[in-house]
C-alpha positions as CSV (number, residue, x, y, z in Angstrom):
1,M,5.0,1.4,-11.4
2,A,5.4,2.9,-7.7
3,G,4.8,-0.4,-6.2
4,E,7.5,-2.0,-8.1
5,Q,9.9,0.5,-7.4
6,E,9.0,0.2,-3.8
7,F,9.8,-3.5,-3.6
8,L,13.0,-3.0,-5.2
9,A,13.9,-0.1,-2.9
10,F,13.3,-2.3,0.1
11,G,15.6,-5.1,-1.4
12,W,12.9,-7.4,-2.8
13,D,14.2,-9.7,-5.8
14,V,12.4,-9.6,-9.1
15,V,11.3,-13.2,-9.9
16,T,9.2,-15.4,-12.2
17,L,6.4,-17.4,-10.3
18,T,3.8,-19.7,-11.1
19,L,0.8,-19.6,-8.9
20,P,-0.1,-22.8,-7.0
21,G,-2.7,-24.8,-8.9
22,Q,-2.2,-23.3,-12.4
23,A,-1.9,-25.4,-15.3
24,E,1.5,-26.6,-16.3
25,D,1.3,-24.8,-19.7
26,T,0.6,-21.4,-18.0
27,P,3.7,-19.3,-18.3
28,P,5.3,-17.9,-15.1
29,R,4.6,-14.4,-14.1
30,A,6.9,-11.7,-13.0
31,G,6.6,-10.7,-9.4
32,F,8.9,-10.0,-6.4
33,R,10.4,-12.1,-3.7
34,K,11.9,-11.5,-0.2
35,G,12.5,-14.7,2.1
36,D,9.7,-16.9,2.1
37,F,7.1,-14.5,0.5
38,A,6.5,-13.4,-3.0
39,V,4.2,-11.1,-4.7
40,L,2.6,-10.8,-8.1
41,P,0.9,-7.6,-9.3
42,Q,-2.9,-8.0,-10.0
43,D,-4.9,-6.4,-12.7
44,D,-6.7,-3.9,-10.2
45,G,-3.2,-2.6,-8.8
46,A,-3.3,-4.8,-5.7
47,W,-0.7,-7.5,-4.8
48,L,-1.3,-11.3,-4.8
49,V,0.6,-12.6,-1.6
50,L,2.3,-15.9,-2.0
51,A,4.0,-18.2,1.0
52,V,6.7,-19.7,-1.2
53,P,8.0,-22.8,1.0
54,A,4.4,-23.6,1.7
55,N,3.3,-23.3,-2.0
56,L,0.1,-21.3,-0.7
57,V,-1.7,-18.2,-2.2
58,L,-2.2,-16.1,1.2
59,G,-4.5,-13.5,-0.3
60,G,-4.3,-10.0,-1.8
61,L,-3.2,-6.8,-0.5
62,P,-3.9,-3.2,-1.7
63,S,-0.4,-1.6,-1.8
64,A,3.2,-2.5,-1.9
65,S,3.6,-0.6,1.7
66,A,0.9,-3.2,2.9
67,V,2.7,-6.2,1.7
68,R,5.8,-5.0,3.4
69,R,4.0,-4.4,6.7
70,F,2.5,-8.0,6.3
71,V,5.8,-9.6,5.7
72,A,7.4,-7.9,8.5
73,K,4.6,-9.2,10.8
74,C,5.1,-12.8,9.2
75,V,8.8,-13.7,10.0
76,S,7.6,-17.0,11.8
77,F,5.1,-18.3,9.4
78,P,7.4,-20.7,7.6
79,A,7.6,-22.9,10.7
80,L,3.9,-23.1,10.9
81,P,1.7,-25.7,9.3
82,N,-0.2,-24.8,6.3
83,G,-3.6,-24.4,8.3
84,A,-2.1,-22.4,10.8
85,I,0.0,-20.0,8.1
86,I,-3.5,-19.3,6.5
87,G,-4.9,-18.3,9.9
88,A,-2.0,-16.2,10.9
89,A,-1.9,-14.6,7.3
90,R,-5.4,-13.6,7.5
91,Q,-5.0,-11.8,10.8
92,A,-1.6,-10.2,9.7
93,M,-3.0,-9.0,6.5
94,L,-5.9,-7.3,8.4
95,Q,-3.5,-5.6,10.6
96,A,-1.6,-4.6,7.8
97,V,-4.5,-3.0,6.1
98,E,-5.7,-1.5,9.2
99,E,-2.4,0.4,9.5
100,E,-2.7,1.4,6.0
101,L,-6.1,2.9,6.7
102,G,-4.9,4.5,9.8
103,L,-1.9,6.3,7.7
104,A,-4.3,7.3,5.1
105,R,-6.8,8.8,7.6
106,Q,-4.0,10.8,9.0
107,A,-2.7,12.0,5.6
108,A,-6.4,13.0,4.8
109,D,-6.7,14.8,8.1
110,M,-3.4,16.6,7.4
111,L,-4.5,17.5,3.9
112,E,-7.8,19.0,5.3
113,A,-6.0,21.0,7.7
114,K,-3.7,22.3,4.8
115,I,-6.8,23.1,2.6
116,E,-8.4,24.9,5.9
117,D,-5.4,27.0,6.3
118,L,-5.2,27.7,2.4
119,M,-9.0,28.8,2.5
120,G,-8.5,31.2,5.4
121,S,-5.4,32.6,3.6
122,I,-7.6,33.1,0.3
123,D,-10.2,34.8,2.5
124,D,-7.7,37.0,4.0
125,I,-6.3,38.0,0.6
126,R,-10.1,38.6,-0.6
127,A,-10.9,40.8,2.3
128,K,-7.5,43.1,1.7
129,A,-8.3,43.3,-1.8
130,I,-11.9,44.8,-1.0
131,L,-10.3,47.0,1.4
132,F,-7.7,48.2,-1.1
133,S,-10.2,48.5,-3.9
134,S,-12.6,50.8,-1.6
135,D,-9.7,52.8,-0.8
136,D,-8.7,53.2,-4.5
137,D,-12.4,54.2,-5.1
138,K,-12.1,56.9,-2.2
139,G,-8.8,58.3,-3.6
C-alpha cells in the first residue's frame, strides 16, 4: 500500500497493463505509468518494471523508491535499441538498488546510535534508582 501511495504522490498514473508475451486471454493488471516506464506489483512486494514503447520487461526492483531512482536514471532509454535498453537497464537497476541499500545502511546506523543513546539513558536511570534506594534505606 505504501508503494502505491508513493507512486501516486510522485505523479505516476494508474493504468492497466498486459505483460509482453502474455496470452491474449490474460486480463490486464493494474499498475502505474510515468512517461515511457510502467510498473506492476509482484506478489513478494517488489515491482516489475516495463519499458512501454519497447514492450520489454526490464526486471524487478524491491521498492517504489528504487523504481523512482531507476526511472530517473533512464530518461534516455527510449532512444536506444532494445538490446541496449536491456543492458543499460540492468546497470541502472543495480545502481538504484545500491543506492537503496546505502540509504538502508544509513538508517540502520542512525537507529543503532539511537538505541545506544537509549541504553545509556536506561543505565543512568537504573544507577540513579540504585543510589536513591540506598539513600532511602539509610534514612
